C-alpha beads as a LAMMPS data file, in Angstrom:
LAMMPS data file: protein, C-alpha beads

386 atoms
385 bonds

1 atom types
1 bond types

-500.0 500.0 xlo xhi
-500.0 500.0 ylo yhi
-500.0 500.0 zlo zhi

Masses

1 110.0

Atoms # bond

1 1 1 7.519 -60.568 13.872
2 1 1 10.105 -58.017 12.743
3 1 1 8.776 -58.333 9.205
4 1 1 5.227 -57.693 10.429
5 1 1 6.328 -54.651 12.433
6 1 1 8.156 -53.254 9.382
7 1 1 5.045 -53.663 7.240
8 1 1 2.927 -52.062 9.962
9 1 1 5.332 -49.128 10.244
10 1 1 5.311 -48.615 6.490
11 1 1 1.513 -48.757 6.462
12 1 1 1.254 -46.144 9.240
13 1 1 3.772 -43.917 7.482
14 1 1 1.998 -44.184 4.133
15 1 1 -1.353 -43.483 5.788
16 1 1 0.076 -40.403 7.501
17 1 1 1.556 -39.166 4.226
18 1 1 -1.786 -39.723 2.495
19 1 1 -3.552 -37.765 5.234
20 1 1 -1.078 -34.918 4.873
21 1 1 -1.526 -34.947 1.103
22 1 1 -5.299 -34.915 1.415
23 1 1 -5.140 -32.104 3.982
24 1 1 -2.960 -29.968 1.700
25 1 1 -5.039 -30.678 -1.400
26 1 1 -6.650 -27.512 -2.704
27 1 1 -10.400 -26.993 -2.711
28 1 1 -11.444 -27.061 -6.354
29 1 1 -13.482 -23.874 -6.482
30 1 1 -10.921 -21.731 -8.289
31 1 1 -12.164 -18.652 -10.145
32 1 1 -10.315 -16.159 -12.369
33 1 1 -8.811 -13.236 -10.464
34 1 1 -10.641 -9.919 -10.718
35 1 1 -7.454 -8.247 -11.994
36 1 1 -6.917 -10.606 -14.929
37 1 1 -6.552 -9.198 -18.408
38 1 1 -9.831 -9.412 -20.372
39 1 1 -10.653 -12.974 -21.390
40 1 1 -7.807 -14.598 -19.451
41 1 1 -8.779 -17.646 -17.360
42 1 1 -5.579 -17.623 -15.273
43 1 1 -4.429 -16.805 -12.655
44 1 1 -7.206 -18.084 -10.431
45 1 1 -8.023 -17.893 -6.715
46 1 1 -9.991 -20.366 -4.579
47 1 1 -11.938 -19.960 -1.343
48 1 1 -8.819 -20.787 0.703
49 1 1 -6.894 -17.920 -0.851
50 1 1 -4.638 -20.178 -2.917
51 1 1 -3.376 -18.784 -6.211
52 1 1 -3.229 -21.066 -9.260
53 1 1 -1.177 -19.865 -12.222
54 1 1 -0.739 -21.311 -15.686
55 1 1 1.559 -20.499 -18.601
56 1 1 2.590 -22.125 -21.876
57 1 1 6.375 -22.616 -21.974
58 1 1 7.114 -25.884 -23.869
59 1 1 10.914 -25.408 -23.922
60 1 1 11.298 -24.407 -20.271
61 1 1 13.019 -26.720 -17.785
62 1 1 11.750 -25.172 -14.539
63 1 1 8.833 -22.788 -13.957
64 1 1 7.845 -21.429 -10.546
65 1 1 5.125 -19.232 -9.102
66 1 1 6.814 -16.584 -6.942
67 1 1 4.469 -14.898 -4.442
68 1 1 5.030 -13.522 -0.977
69 1 1 8.750 -14.281 -1.210
70 1 1 8.037 -18.012 -1.636
71 1 1 8.531 -19.966 -4.862
72 1 1 6.221 -22.854 -5.766
73 1 1 7.228 -25.371 -8.436
74 1 1 4.818 -25.671 -11.347
75 1 1 4.163 -28.878 -13.322
76 1 1 4.281 -29.226 -17.129
77 1 1 1.761 -31.318 -19.055
78 1 1 2.284 -33.029 -22.422
79 1 1 1.304 -29.833 -24.264
80 1 1 3.980 -27.739 -22.591
81 1 1 1.576 -25.936 -20.265
82 1 1 2.822 -25.355 -16.739
83 1 1 0.362 -25.190 -13.833
84 1 1 1.045 -24.585 -10.160
85 1 1 -0.499 -23.140 -7.055
86 1 1 0.517 -21.399 -3.857
87 1 1 -0.284 -21.965 -0.229
88 1 1 -3.227 -19.897 1.078
89 1 1 -2.475 -16.162 0.999
90 1 1 -3.698 -13.348 3.226
91 1 1 -6.721 -11.521 1.872
92 1 1 -6.132 -8.455 -0.248
93 1 1 -3.743 -7.451 -3.030
94 1 1 -0.341 -9.089 -3.603
95 1 1 2.446 -8.623 -6.136
96 1 1 3.757 -11.795 -7.753
97 1 1 5.725 -13.046 -10.740
98 1 1 6.653 -16.212 -12.604
99 1 1 10.183 -17.558 -12.675
100 1 1 11.054 -19.325 -15.945
101 1 1 14.449 -21.027 -15.976
102 1 1 15.804 -18.420 -13.579
103 1 1 14.273 -15.367 -15.251
104 1 1 11.541 -13.559 -13.309
105 1 1 8.798 -12.289 -15.617
106 1 1 5.250 -10.940 -15.263
107 1 1 2.358 -13.330 -15.744
108 1 1 0.790 -12.491 -19.151
109 1 1 -2.633 -13.292 -17.692
110 1 1 -2.839 -10.294 -15.356
111 1 1 -2.970 -6.547 -15.548
112 1 1 0.311 -4.931 -14.554
113 1 1 1.025 -2.878 -11.457
114 1 1 4.040 -0.843 -10.401
115 1 1 5.517 -2.235 -7.184
116 1 1 8.770 -3.736 -5.895
117 1 1 10.526 -1.346 -8.265
118 1 1 9.076 -2.827 -11.464
119 1 1 5.940 -3.292 -13.510
120 1 1 4.642 -6.759 -12.718
121 1 1 1.690 -8.945 -11.908
122 1 1 -0.843 -8.597 -9.146
123 1 1 -3.504 -10.803 -7.602
124 1 1 -6.564 -10.012 -5.480
125 1 1 -7.481 -12.448 -2.720
126 1 1 -11.138 -11.590 -1.970
127 1 1 -11.306 -9.879 1.423
128 1 1 -14.050 -10.028 4.014
129 1 1 -14.348 -6.233 3.885
130 1 1 -13.979 -5.785 0.123
131 1 1 -17.306 -3.935 -0.053
132 1 1 -15.441 -0.916 1.328
133 1 1 -13.613 -0.491 -1.978
134 1 1 -16.101 -2.175 -4.307
135 1 1 -17.369 -0.379 -7.399
136 1 1 -20.949 0.442 -6.377
137 1 1 -23.957 2.248 -7.781
138 1 1 -23.152 5.516 -6.029
139 1 1 -21.966 8.916 -7.230
140 1 1 -18.336 8.735 -8.246
141 1 1 -15.522 11.224 -8.172
142 1 1 -12.940 11.735 -10.884
143 1 1 -9.261 10.791 -10.897
144 1 1 -7.320 13.076 -13.228
145 1 1 -3.682 12.927 -14.305
146 1 1 -1.719 16.135 -13.915
147 1 1 1.712 16.604 -15.461
148 1 1 3.907 19.457 -14.274
149 1 1 7.481 20.634 -14.618
150 1 1 9.506 20.839 -11.408
151 1 1 12.135 23.550 -11.249
152 1 1 13.666 21.824 -8.240
153 1 1 14.260 18.496 -10.002
154 1 1 14.430 20.055 -13.480
155 1 1 12.234 17.257 -14.778
156 1 1 8.624 16.544 -15.646
157 1 1 6.620 14.978 -12.847
158 1 1 3.106 13.613 -12.481
159 1 1 0.440 13.385 -9.840
160 1 1 -3.076 11.974 -9.741
161 1 1 -5.842 14.112 -8.286
162 1 1 -9.138 12.761 -6.987
163 1 1 -11.997 15.247 -6.983
164 1 1 -15.122 14.106 -5.112
165 1 1 -18.621 13.547 -6.531
166 1 1 -20.294 16.849 -7.370
167 1 1 -17.036 18.747 -7.902
168 1 1 -17.860 19.588 -11.536
169 1 1 -21.470 20.546 -10.773
170 1 1 -21.107 22.633 -7.603
171 1 1 -18.787 25.332 -8.876
172 1 1 -19.103 27.536 -5.806
173 1 1 -17.990 24.846 -3.358
174 1 1 -14.413 24.597 -2.123
175 1 1 -12.886 21.424 -0.676
176 1 1 -10.268 20.337 1.879
177 1 1 -7.261 18.420 0.552
178 1 1 -5.501 15.207 1.583
179 1 1 -1.960 14.706 0.262
180 1 1 -1.475 10.928 0.127
181 1 1 1.868 9.189 -0.453
182 1 1 2.919 5.698 -1.585
183 1 1 5.645 3.434 -0.180
184 1 1 9.155 2.483 -1.248
185 1 1 9.667 1.044 -4.738
186 1 1 6.168 2.218 -5.718
187 1 1 4.991 5.384 -7.419
188 1 1 2.036 7.738 -7.865
189 1 1 -0.039 4.980 -9.507
190 1 1 -0.130 2.972 -6.253
191 1 1 -2.980 4.677 -4.397
192 1 1 -5.403 5.120 -7.325
193 1 1 -4.744 1.555 -8.584
194 1 1 -3.658 -0.945 -5.913
195 1 1 -4.968 1.222 -3.082
196 1 1 -8.380 1.954 -4.656
197 1 1 -8.366 5.312 -2.868
198 1 1 -11.049 6.804 -5.126
199 1 1 -13.505 3.949 -4.544
200 1 1 -12.922 4.016 -0.786
201 1 1 -13.758 7.732 -0.699
202 1 1 -16.694 7.393 -3.099
203 1 1 -18.298 4.832 -0.792
204 1 1 -17.533 6.751 2.403
205 1 1 -18.887 10.000 0.987
206 1 1 -22.018 8.253 -0.318
207 1 1 -22.840 7.018 3.197
208 1 1 -21.958 10.306 4.879
209 1 1 -19.015 8.804 6.752
210 1 1 -16.402 11.083 5.191
211 1 1 -16.351 14.742 4.225
212 1 1 -15.998 15.296 0.455
213 1 1 -12.335 16.063 -0.146
214 1 1 -9.701 16.322 -2.851
215 1 1 -6.875 13.750 -2.718
216 1 1 -3.478 14.426 -4.310
217 1 1 -1.243 11.408 -4.998
218 1 1 2.262 12.345 -6.121
219 1 1 5.575 10.541 -6.604
220 1 1 7.686 10.498 -3.435
221 1 1 10.937 10.143 -5.367
222 1 1 12.280 13.623 -6.135
223 1 1 15.984 14.396 -6.441
224 1 1 18.265 17.246 -7.299
225 1 1 19.557 17.186 -10.875
226 1 1 22.518 14.869 -11.357
227 1 1 24.673 17.571 -12.904
228 1 1 24.589 19.463 -9.600
229 1 1 25.590 16.436 -7.521
230 1 1 28.988 14.851 -6.918
231 1 1 29.661 11.880 -9.184
232 1 1 29.575 9.227 -6.464
233 1 1 27.234 10.966 -4.023
234 1 1 23.896 9.520 -3.047
235 1 1 21.016 11.418 -4.671
236 1 1 19.603 14.127 -2.414
237 1 1 15.841 14.000 -1.930
238 1 1 14.022 17.296 -2.352
239 1 1 10.512 15.872 -2.064
240 1 1 9.609 18.036 0.924
241 1 1 10.596 21.166 -0.989
242 1 1 8.688 19.965 -4.065
243 1 1 5.604 19.376 -1.916
244 1 1 5.701 22.741 -0.148
245 1 1 6.875 25.057 -2.924
246 1 1 5.511 23.388 -6.058
247 1 1 2.732 20.823 -5.489
248 1 1 0.612 22.655 -2.907
249 1 1 0.677 26.031 -4.749
250 1 1 -0.151 24.249 -8.017
251 1 1 -3.111 22.364 -6.494
252 1 1 -4.435 25.517 -4.809
253 1 1 -4.255 27.392 -8.124
254 1 1 -5.733 24.633 -10.298
255 1 1 -8.480 23.300 -8.009
256 1 1 -11.133 24.799 -5.739
257 1 1 -9.360 24.095 -2.480
258 1 1 -9.733 25.524 1.009
259 1 1 -6.124 26.811 1.110
260 1 1 -5.375 26.870 4.825
261 1 1 -3.762 24.475 7.293
262 1 1 -7.027 23.495 8.977
263 1 1 -8.248 22.069 5.687
264 1 1 -5.085 20.202 4.706
265 1 1 -4.132 16.680 5.731
266 1 1 -1.149 14.542 4.830
267 1 1 -0.637 10.784 5.049
268 1 1 1.539 8.041 3.668
269 1 1 2.395 4.385 3.903
270 1 1 5.761 2.953 4.962
271 1 1 8.347 5.216 3.284
272 1 1 5.529 7.682 2.681
273 1 1 4.692 7.679 6.392
274 1 1 8.286 8.682 7.118
275 1 1 8.249 11.421 4.493
276 1 1 4.891 12.877 5.462
277 1 1 5.690 12.953 9.193
278 1 1 8.770 15.007 8.501
279 1 1 6.821 17.265 6.181
280 1 1 4.016 18.022 8.628
281 1 1 6.317 18.538 11.637
282 1 1 8.481 20.919 9.606
283 1 1 5.459 22.719 8.146
284 1 1 2.748 22.960 10.765
285 1 1 1.702 26.237 9.171
286 1 1 0.569 24.164 6.159
287 1 1 -1.071 21.037 7.704
288 1 1 -3.144 20.120 10.762
289 1 1 -3.775 16.387 10.181
290 1 1 -1.392 13.442 9.910
291 1 1 -1.818 9.752 9.039
292 1 1 1.019 7.230 9.258
293 1 1 0.268 3.818 7.761
294 1 1 2.872 1.174 8.736
295 1 1 5.596 3.677 9.396
296 1 1 7.041 6.593 11.339
297 1 1 10.167 8.716 11.118
298 1 1 12.169 6.541 13.544
299 1 1 12.833 3.739 11.051
300 1 1 14.852 1.692 11.841
301 1 1 13.844 2.081 15.438
302 1 1 15.548 2.348 18.762
303 1 1 13.776 0.963 21.802
304 1 1 13.385 4.500 23.125
305 1 1 13.008 7.860 21.411
306 1 1 14.330 11.031 22.982
307 1 1 11.779 13.766 22.217
308 1 1 14.405 16.419 22.883
309 1 1 16.409 15.343 19.844
310 1 1 13.992 13.366 17.642
311 1 1 13.123 15.391 14.529
312 1 1 14.974 18.364 16.026
313 1 1 12.779 18.357 19.112
314 1 1 9.484 18.755 17.272
315 1 1 7.741 16.544 19.866
316 1 1 9.362 18.024 22.964
317 1 1 6.329 20.179 23.831
318 1 1 3.358 17.795 23.884
319 1 1 0.799 20.467 24.752
320 1 1 1.911 22.570 21.805
321 1 1 1.690 19.592 19.422
322 1 1 -1.844 18.820 20.653
323 1 1 -2.851 22.384 19.861
324 1 1 -1.411 22.186 16.346
325 1 1 -2.559 18.777 15.101
326 1 1 -6.267 17.949 14.909
327 1 1 -5.921 14.281 13.899
328 1 1 -2.740 12.332 14.655
329 1 1 -3.355 8.803 13.375
330 1 1 -1.210 5.648 13.211
331 1 1 -2.064 2.262 11.688
332 1 1 -0.386 -1.163 11.509
333 1 1 -1.213 -4.695 10.365
334 1 1 -1.260 -7.367 13.070
335 1 1 1.025 -9.605 10.974
336 1 1 3.608 -6.990 10.063
337 1 1 7.235 -8.101 10.510
338 1 1 9.891 -6.219 12.394
339 1 1 11.055 -3.497 12.360
340 1 1 7.585 -2.005 11.855
341 1 1 5.908 -3.058 15.136
342 1 1 9.033 -2.101 17.068
343 1 1 9.469 1.314 15.452
344 1 1 5.804 2.250 15.748
345 1 1 5.664 0.880 19.298
346 1 1 8.630 3.026 20.338
347 1 1 7.089 6.048 18.671
348 1 1 3.768 5.558 20.468
349 1 1 5.568 5.240 23.809
350 1 1 7.199 8.588 23.130
351 1 1 3.818 10.144 22.263
352 1 1 2.272 8.774 25.456
353 1 1 5.197 10.036 27.524
354 1 1 4.731 13.491 26.027
355 1 1 0.957 13.404 26.496
356 1 1 0.366 13.755 22.764
357 1 1 -3.105 12.683 21.647
358 1 1 -3.211 10.132 18.848
359 1 1 -5.399 7.413 17.362
360 1 1 -4.044 3.917 16.798
361 1 1 -5.536 1.219 14.575
362 1 1 -4.571 -2.398 13.865
363 1 1 -5.639 -4.136 10.676
364 1 1 -6.514 -7.741 11.623
365 1 1 -4.657 -10.522 9.820
366 1 1 -2.671 -8.389 7.384
367 1 1 1.022 -7.647 6.977
368 1 1 3.024 -4.917 5.229
369 1 1 0.674 -4.877 2.250
370 1 1 -2.097 -2.998 0.515
371 1 1 -4.996 -4.430 2.519
372 1 1 -3.479 -2.880 5.653
373 1 1 -3.199 0.460 3.885
374 1 1 -6.659 0.357 2.310
375 1 1 -8.126 -0.204 5.761
376 1 1 -5.951 2.554 7.168
377 1 1 -7.207 5.034 4.568
378 1 1 -10.794 3.951 5.256
379 1 1 -10.406 4.596 8.983
380 1 1 -8.301 7.750 8.753
381 1 1 -10.389 9.723 6.276
382 1 1 -13.522 9.344 8.384
383 1 1 -11.902 11.540 11.040
384 1 1 -10.737 14.375 8.804
385 1 1 -12.107 17.906 8.548
386 1 1 -14.890 17.419 11.067

Bonds

1 1 1 2
2 1 2 3
3 1 3 4
4 1 4 5
5 1 5 6
6 1 6 7
7 1 7 8
8 1 8 9
9 1 9 10
10 1 10 11
11 1 11 12
12 1 12 13
13 1 13 14
14 1 14 15
15 1 15 16
16 1 16 17
17 1 17 18
18 1 18 19
19 1 19 20
20 1 20 21
21 1 21 22
22 1 22 23
23 1 23 24
24 1 24 25
25 1 25 26
26 1 26 27
27 1 27 28
28 1 28 29
29 1 29 30
30 1 30 31
31 1 31 32
32 1 32 33
33 1 33 34
34 1 34 35
35 1 35 36
36 1 36 37
37 1 37 38
38 1 38 39
39 1 39 40
40 1 40 41
41 1 41 42
42 1 42 43
43 1 43 44
44 1 44 45
45 1 45 46
46 1 46 47
47 1 47 48
48 1 48 49
49 1 49 50
50 1 50 51
51 1 51 52
52 1 52 53
53 1 53 54
54 1 54 55
55 1 55 56
56 1 56 57
57 1 57 58
58 1 58 59
59 1 59 60
60 1 60 61
61 1 61 62
62 1 62 63
63 1 63 64
64 1 64 65
65 1 65 66
66 1 66 67
67 1 67 68
68 1 68 69
69 1 69 70
70 1 70 71
71 1 71 72
72 1 72 73
73 1 73 74
74 1 74 75
75 1 75 76
76 1 76 77
77 1 77 78
78 1 78 79
79 1 79 80
80 1 80 81
81 1 81 82
82 1 82 83
83 1 83 84
84 1 84 85
85 1 85 86
86 1 86 87
87 1 87 88
88 1 88 89
89 1 89 90
90 1 90 91
91 1 91 92
92 1 92 93
93 1 93 94
94 1 94 95
95 1 95 96
96 1 96 97
97 1 97 98
98 1 98 99
99 1 99 100
100 1 100 101
101 1 101 102
102 1 102 103
103 1 103 104
104 1 104 105
105 1 105 106
106 1 106 107
107 1 107 108
108 1 108 109
109 1 109 110
110 1 110 111
111 1 111 112
112 1 112 113
113 1 113 114
114 1 114 115
115 1 115 116
116 1 116 117
117 1 117 118
118 1 118 119
119 1 119 120
120 1 120 121
121 1 121 122
122 1 122 123
123 1 123 124
124 1 124 125
125 1 125 126
126 1 126 127
127 1 127 128
128 1 128 129
129 1 129 130
130 1 130 131
131 1 131 132
132 1 132 133
133 1 133 134
134 1 134 135
135 1 135 136
136 1 136 137
137 1 137 138
138 1 138 139
139 1 139 140
140 1 140 141
141 1 141 142
142 1 142 143
143 1 143 144
144 1 144 145
145 1 145 146
146 1 146 147
147 1 147 148
148 1 148 149
149 1 149 150
150 1 150 151
151 1 151 152
152 1 152 153
153 1 153 154
154 1 154 155
155 1 155 156
156 1 156 157
157 1 157 158
158 1 158 159
159 1 159 160
160 1 160 161
161 1 161 162
162 1 162 163
163 1 163 164
164 1 164 165
165 1 165 166
166 1 166 167
167 1 167 168
168 1 168 169
169 1 169 170
170 1 170 171
171 1 171 172
172 1 172 173
173 1 173 174
174 1 174 175
175 1 175 176
176 1 176 177
177 1 177 178
178 1 178 179
179 1 179 180
180 1 180 181
181 1 181 182
182 1 182 183
183 1 183 184
184 1 184 185
185 1 185 186
186 1 186 187
187 1 187 188
188 1 188 189
189 1 189 190
190 1 190 191
191 1 191 192
192 1 192 193
193 1 193 194
194 1 194 195
195 1 195 196
196 1 196 197
197 1 197 198
198 1 198 199
199 1 199 200
200 1 200 201
201 1 201 202
202 1 202 203
203 1 203 204
204 1 204 205
205 1 205 206
206 1 206 207
207 1 207 208
208 1 208 209
209 1 209 210
210 1 210 211
211 1 211 212
212 1 212 213
213 1 213 214
214 1 214 215
215 1 215 216
216 1 216 217
217 1 217 218
218 1 218 219
219 1 219 220
220 1 220 221
221 1 221 222
222 1 222 223
223 1 223 224
224 1 224 225
225 1 225 226
226 1 226 227
227 1 227 228
228 1 228 229
229 1 229 230
230 1 230 231
231 1 231 232
232 1 232 233
233 1 233 234
234 1 234 235
235 1 235 236
236 1 236 237
237 1 237 238
238 1 238 239
239 1 239 240
240 1 240 241
241 1 241 242
242 1 242 243
243 1 243 244
244 1 244 245
245 1 245 246
246 1 246 247
247 1 247 248
248 1 248 249
249 1 249 250
250 1 250 251
251 1 251 252
252 1 252 253
253 1 253 254
254 1 254 255
255 1 255 256
256 1 256 257
257 1 257 258
258 1 258 259
259 1 259 260
260 1 260 261
261 1 261 262
262 1 262 263
263 1 263 264
264 1 264 265
265 1 265 266
266 1 266 267
267 1 267 268
268 1 268 269
269 1 269 270
270 1 270 271
271 1 271 272
272 1 272 273
273 1 273 274
274 1 274 275
275 1 275 276
276 1 276 277
277 1 277 278
278 1 278 279
279 1 279 280
280 1 280 281
281 1 281 282
282 1 282 283
283 1 283 284
284 1 284 285
285 1 285 286
286 1 286 287
287 1 287 288
288 1 288 289
289 1 289 290
290 1 290 291
291 1 291 292
292 1 292 293
293 1 293 294
294 1 294 295
295 1 295 296
296 1 296 297
297 1 297 298
298 1 298 299
299 1 299 300
300 1 300 301
301 1 301 302
302 1 302 303
303 1 303 304
304 1 304 305
305 1 305 306
306 1 306 307
307 1 307 308
308 1 308 309
309 1 309 310
310 1 310 311
311 1 311 312
312 1 312 313
313 1 313 314
314 1 314 315
315 1 315 316
316 1 316 317
317 1 317 318
318 1 318 319
319 1 319 320
320 1 320 321
321 1 321 322
322 1 322 323
323 1 323 324
324 1 324 325
325 1 325 326
326 1 326 327
327 1 327 328
328 1 328 329
329 1 329 330
330 1 330 331
331 1 331 332
332 1 332 333
333 1 333 334
334 1 334 335
335 1 335 336
336 1 336 337
337 1 337 338
338 1 338 339
339 1 339 340
340 1 340 341
341 1 341 342
342 1 342 343
343 1 343 344
344 1 344 345
345 1 345 346
346 1 346 347
347 1 347 348
348 1 348 349
349 1 349 350
350 1 350 351
351 1 351 352
352 1 352 353
353 1 353 354
354 1 354 355
355 1 355 356
356 1 356 357
357 1 357 358
358 1 358 359
359 1 359 360
360 1 360 361
361 1 361 362
362 1 362 363
363 1 363 364
364 1 364 365
365 1 365 366
366 1 366 367
367 1 367 368
368 1 368 369
369 1 369 370
370 1 370 371
371 1 371 372
372 1 372 373
373 1 373 374
374 1 374 375
375 1 375 376
376 1 376 377
377 1 377 378
378 1 378 379
379 1 379 380
380 1 380 381
381 1 381 382
382 1 382 383
383 1 383 384
384 1 384 385
385 1 385 386
């Protein structure tokens, strides 16, 4: 009897393990990612959002796919080719890398993107709303690269400038400007590449949902020259000064802008949300619209914000703030980790307490990632300059 029960228990256990294995087995409808290098079959994505990577490394002992902070072991065949796949990922863009015997390297199958403080691989998980940033048969604007020398940083800097469809043809028309900032460990390539800002605006303008505007995407890292700083001191950011005294005058002189506060907006994601909030509240003579994507200036947050002291009391007079800011917009992904929900929640409570008008948006099913910020840009720009 005991023997029978042992066999029965083993049978039940093996059946359960088989069921689990079958449940976790990937659906075999993998297709090459849209951001692969030309002619590369891998990485691939299936309808569940799983990522399958492959690399030839005959001498390697251990190869892993590293995505979303999780490492997945890959398996080597008799030809030395390693193949492995991830669990289902959230829709949208994700950074990832391969780990070969302890060394993290980009996947040679993908185009490279600057994020997490390095040039590395990226993957697109097809999103339900990807038509918003799809390349369509509509009139397209132009993204130009502008190099300039900063006297404040004593170094060459670069920004990307989006001019809307018709800018080159309608030479008598002037345009409002959105200054749009990236997040930490990213740079000025983030919004025109990972963020697809130009395609989002092309499609919105084509359908009449957004006013044609210029978008300026600069690098949020700007520091005083090292020779003027103490040897062991932390670098001092001068990005606000660069924005106000160098970038805005340069854009107004080089492009057909509407150079007044009513026709300027500023926005940023994460670190950029922090930077741009400080910039607008310190320079309300320059801007009248603000967008904060996954961030505010109270990061890390306290449970309560004292408007009398926060940002030197800039929010202490709610009626005055309402009269100065046309669009005050905040966005967050529903899956974002702390401290972002807490910091933004505390900030919104302060705004409500002060009677300050603002719009709030939640991106469904996304975390602290580019799909949240693409959706935020899509929503925010529809409200500007109207």
